C-alpha positions in Angstrom: -7.9 67.5 -72.4 -5.2 64.9 -72.4 -6.2 63.1 -75.5 -2.8 63.6 -77.1 -0.6 63.6 -74.0 0.9 60.2 -73.1 1.1 61.3 -69.4 -2.7 60.9 -69.1 -2.8 57.3 -70.3 -3.6 55.0 -67.4 -4.9 52.1 -69.5 -4.9 51.5 -73.2 -8.7 51.3 -73.0 -9.3 54.7 -71.4 -7.9 58.2 -71.7 -8.3 61.1 -69.4 -10.1 63.6 -69.2 -13.5 63.6 -70.7 -15.7 66.8 -70.7 -18.2 65.0 -68.4 -15.5 64.3 -65.9 -14.4 68.0 -65.8 -18.0 69.1 -65.4 -18.5 66.7 -62.5 -15.4 68.0 -60.8 -16.4 71.6 -61.2 -19.9 70.9 -60.0 -18.7 69.6 -56.7 -16.2 72.1 -55.3 -16.6 70.7 -51.7 -15.3 67.4 -52.9 -13.0 68.3 -55.7 -10.3 70.9 -56.2 -9.4 71.7 -59.8 -6.7 74.3 -60.2 -5.7 75.5 -63.6 -2.5 77.2 -64.8 -3.6 79.6 -67.5 -1.1 81.6 -69.6 -2.5 84.0 -72.1 -5.8 82.1 -72.3 -4.1 78.7 -72.9 -4.1 75.9 -70.3 -0.4 75.2 -69.4 -1.0 73.0 -66.4 -3.5 71.8 -63.8 -4.0 69.7 -60.8 -7.0 67.7 -59.6 -7.3 66.8 -56.0 -10.2 64.8 -54.5 -11.1 65.5 -50.9 -11.7 62.0 -49.5 -12.7 62.8 -45.9 -12.5 65.5 -43.3 -8.7 65.0 -43.0 -7.5 63.3 -46.2 -7.1 64.5 -49.8 -5.8 62.5 -52.8 -3.9 64.3 -55.5 -5.3 62.5 -58.5 -3.4 64.4 -61.2 -0.7 67.0 -61.5 0.5 68.3 -64.8 2.6 71.2 -66.1 3.3 71.4 -69.9 6.9 70.6 -70.7 7.4 74.1 -72.2 6.4 75.6 -68.8 8.5 73.4 -66.5 11.4 74.9 -64.6 9.7 78.3 -64.1 8.0 77.8 -60.8 4.5 77.1 -62.2 4.3 73.6 -60.6 5.3 75.2 -57.3 2.5 77.7 -57.6 0.0 75.0 -58.2 1.2 72.9 -55.3 1.4 75.9 -52.9 -2.2 76.9 -53.9 -3.4 73.3 -53.2 -1.7 73.2 -49.8 -3.2 76.6 -48.9 -6.7 75.3 -49.8 -6.2 72.1 -47.9 -5.1 74.0 -44.8 -8.2 76.2 -45.0 -10.3 73.1 -45.0 -8.2 71.6 -42.1 -7.1 68.7 -44.2 -4.0 67.3 -42.7 -3.0 64.4 -45.0 -2.3 64.5 -48.7 -1.4 61.4 -50.7 -0.8 60.6 -54.4 0.4 57.7 -56.6 3.4 58.1 -58.9 4.4 55.6 -61.6 7.6 53.9 -60.4 9.2 54.8 -63.8 8.4 58.5 -63.4 11.5 59.5 -61.4 11.1 63.2 -62.5 7.7 63.5 -60.8 8.7 61.4 -57.8 11.7 63.7 -57.2 9.5 66.8 -57.7 7.0 65.6 -55.1 9.7 64.7 -52.7 11.1 68.3 -53.1 7.5 69.5 -52.3 7.5 67.6 -49.0 5.8 64.3 -50.0 7.6 61.1 -49.0 7.5 57.6 -50.4 5.6 55.5 -48.0 4.6 52.3 -49.8 4.7 50.8 -53.3 1.5 49.7 -55.0 0.5 47.8 -58.1 -2.2 49.5 -60.2 -5.1 47.1 -60.8 -8.1 47.7 -62.8 -11.3 46.2 -64.1 -13.8 47.7 -66.5 -17.3 47.2 -65.3 -19.0 47.1 -68.7 
């Protein structure tokens, strides 16, 4: 998933998402929330949220296929996530959005998230 979609490129050295990552997410439902938008057996969108602590969750990735945007699918994914977080008594949700991605930033603001701080992505490969 994501091997041909530029939205999943964080670094030129690594692409998301590998089968092993997906298996790890699914195997730990207490720590990971993976919601999938399926239309006629084809994945049209998904979100992955990591439960970081008893009160905090981090929305790691949110994607709706361009052909499905504007039809409320993203809203369904976000609402389902918020419902699951409320059930777990998680009170705080955060995410990172690329500064250049004004579309997603506006979408999240419309969904109730607010810009709090600006960060610089830093990385190091351990190998």
